[in-house]
N, C-alpha and C positions, 0 to 999 in steps of 0.2 A: 919688665913691666909694673906700672906704677897706678896706685889705688887711693884716692884721698875717702872715700865713702865708703861705707859696709855694703856688704849685699848677702843675701840671702836667699838662696835657691835650692831647687833638686837638681842635679844635673846628673847624665849615664855618660861615661866613659866607654873609648872601643879597645882594643886587645895589641894596637901597636903601643908602644913604647915611645912615653914623651918624657922630654927632661929640659927645666927650666928653675928661674928660680923670680921672686916678687919681694918689694920692700914692706908688703904687709903678710898679716899672720892669717894662718887658711887653716879652718878647723873642719873634719871631714868627717861625718857620721855614717853608720850602716842603716839602709833601705832594703836591699834587696842584691844577692851579688856579692861579690869580694873583689878587691880592687888592691893588686899588688903595687907595693910603694918602696921606696928608697928615700929615708930622710938624713940627708947631711952623712951619709956613708951606712944608716943603719936600717936594717931590711928588716919589712913587716908587711902586715897584709890589713886593709880594713876589711872587717865582715863581721858577722853576727856577736854582738859582745865585746865589738872593741873599735873604736873612731885612732884618729889620726890628728895631730897637732902640727901645723909646720911655721915653725917660727921665719919671720922676715928675715931676707938673705938668707936662709938654708936654701941649700941647690937640693933639690927633688927629684924623681923618675918614678909613674907612675905606666901600670896598663892595668885592665882589666881583665880577671881570667876567662869570663864569659863573655857574650855578648848581650846576655840581660841582665843587668845592673841598674842602682839608682843608689845615691846616694847626698845626704844634706849637704849642703858645703854653703859655709859662712867665709868671706873674707872679710874681714877686719882689719881696719886701720892700726899699724903699731902704738898708735899714740892715744887710742881709746882705750887698748887693755895691754900694756906693758908687761904684765903679770905671766903674760902668754909663755915668754920666753923662759920661763923657769920651769915650764911642765915640760915632761916626759912626751917624745914625739909618739909613743902608741899607750893607749889611756882605754882601759878597760869599764865598761861600761855597767854599774851597778843597775839597781832595780827602779832610783827613783831614776837616773840619768837617761835611762831607757826608758822613761815612762816621758821624760820631757823632749826626748828627740820623738817619739810617737808625736807628742802632741804640735809639735815644729813641724812634722811632716805633714799632719791633718790640716791644719792653718797654710802652709803653703800649697796643697793638692786645691785647697776650696779659694784661693786664692782673697783671700780676709786679713790680710796685714792692710791695714787702713794707711797706713802713712811708715815714712822709715824710721820714725821716732818710735812707735810702734816696735819694728825690728831692733833699733837699738836697745832697748829695755828686754825683749826678750835675749839677744846674747849675752848683754850684763848680766844678767840670772845667771847661764848659763855659763858665762867664765868665771861668775863666783861659786856656782857648783864644783866646778873642775879644780879652781885654784885649791878648796875648801880639802878638797880629797889628795890632790897630785903636788900642789905646790911647795912643799915643804917649809923652810925655814926663807924667811924673806930678810933682806939687810935694810932693816926700814928703823930712824929714828925710834927709838923707845919711848918718848914723848907722844909722838903719832899713833902707834901702837895703842898707849894709853889711853889717847883719844877715843882710838875707833873701839876699843875690848867697853870703854863706856855705853857708848851707843851701841854696841848688841846686848850691854847686859840691863840698858834700861831701853828697849823700845817702843814702848808704851808711853812713855815720858815725853814732854815739850823738849824743845833744843835748843836750849839761850847759847849763840854762840860762844857768850864771855863766861858761861858756865864751864863750858867743854875747854876753853880754854886754859880756864885756872885749875883743871884737873890733869891738863897736859904743861902747865906751867910757862905756857908760850904766850904771847898775844894773841888778841883774834885773826891780824892780818897774818899774822906769822904762820899761826895754825894752818887757817885754810891753806895758804900757799905750799907749806909742805906735804899736807894731806891730798891736794889736787897732785902735787907731783907723784907723792906715793900710789895713791891708787886711781887715778885717773876721775874723779870726780871733787865735789866739796862735800863738807858733813855732812850738810843737809841731803844733798843728793845721796848717799852712800844710805844715811839714815833710810828715805824712800825706798831704796832698792832691797835694801833687809826687811823692812818691813813688808813688802809686796812680796818677799822672797819667803818670808816666815807664813805670811798669809797662804800662800801660794803652798806649803807645805802642809800647813794645816787642815786648808783644805782638802788635800789627797785623801789625807789620812780620815777624815771622815768622823774624827773623836768628838767634833765640839760644834754646837749650831755658827752660823755665820755672824749672829750677833755678839757672842762669845769670842770669835777671832778679831773681827773689830775695832773689840776692845782690849784684846792680847794685844795689838799693833797700833794701839795709840787713837782710835778714831771713835768719839763717845755719839757720832750719830751713826746710824747704819750706812744712810742714805750717803753720805761724804765719802765711806768706806768703799760702797759700790760703786760712786763714780767713777773714785780715784783708780781703784781695781780695773774698771773697765778701760778707762782712760789708758793704764798703763799696759794690760794685756790686749787690750782690744775683746777680750769677752767678761762677761761677768762670772761674780763670784759664784754663782749657783752653776755655772757652766762646768769648772772645776768639781765642784762636789758632784755631780752628776758622773 
């Protein structure tokens, strides 16, 4: 099976055991019921509090434990999120991941994903959350790691590529090439993803005003922040605050 584009949807499975493999990553998150799964010879279940990550090329088998079941399933091209290959097959879902999965479920049930770009942004944020928790050490050029760390530490600041290249001791062109090869996106795309992730996290915590959060992630204009956030997630900041 081959897939060039990502897909995010809700699926149910029958009790017949099926076995196959595909050249894209697949993430399975629980909504209801249990999915008995074997991934590359490792046995486990997708149920409340635990998801599964099937890396591209990994043979897997699956069957529902009962007829009444539902799961969020993301089919993700390997090139879009190469870091998923380093994650464990079965992933505990902490409170933040559980809340995000519930948000994805609500969006899918209401059919409010406006575009494939909206789905892409949602999945990139989810991949970032998973990688931070379970990705472990990555074999990435230290100069690129230094550039990423600088972005993370200066989210509220503009991102001149020449300044970032100086931090990494690379030319701007070489840094862009290595950064995209390592993280699947350009430095500016990464900064945007991190800004939106940070904003989403702060909104969920409810400790600061929307104006303060906009400033925290580099927006002096509340309207510009709200517009970017809505285009990124398909929802206004106030939706997440609620």
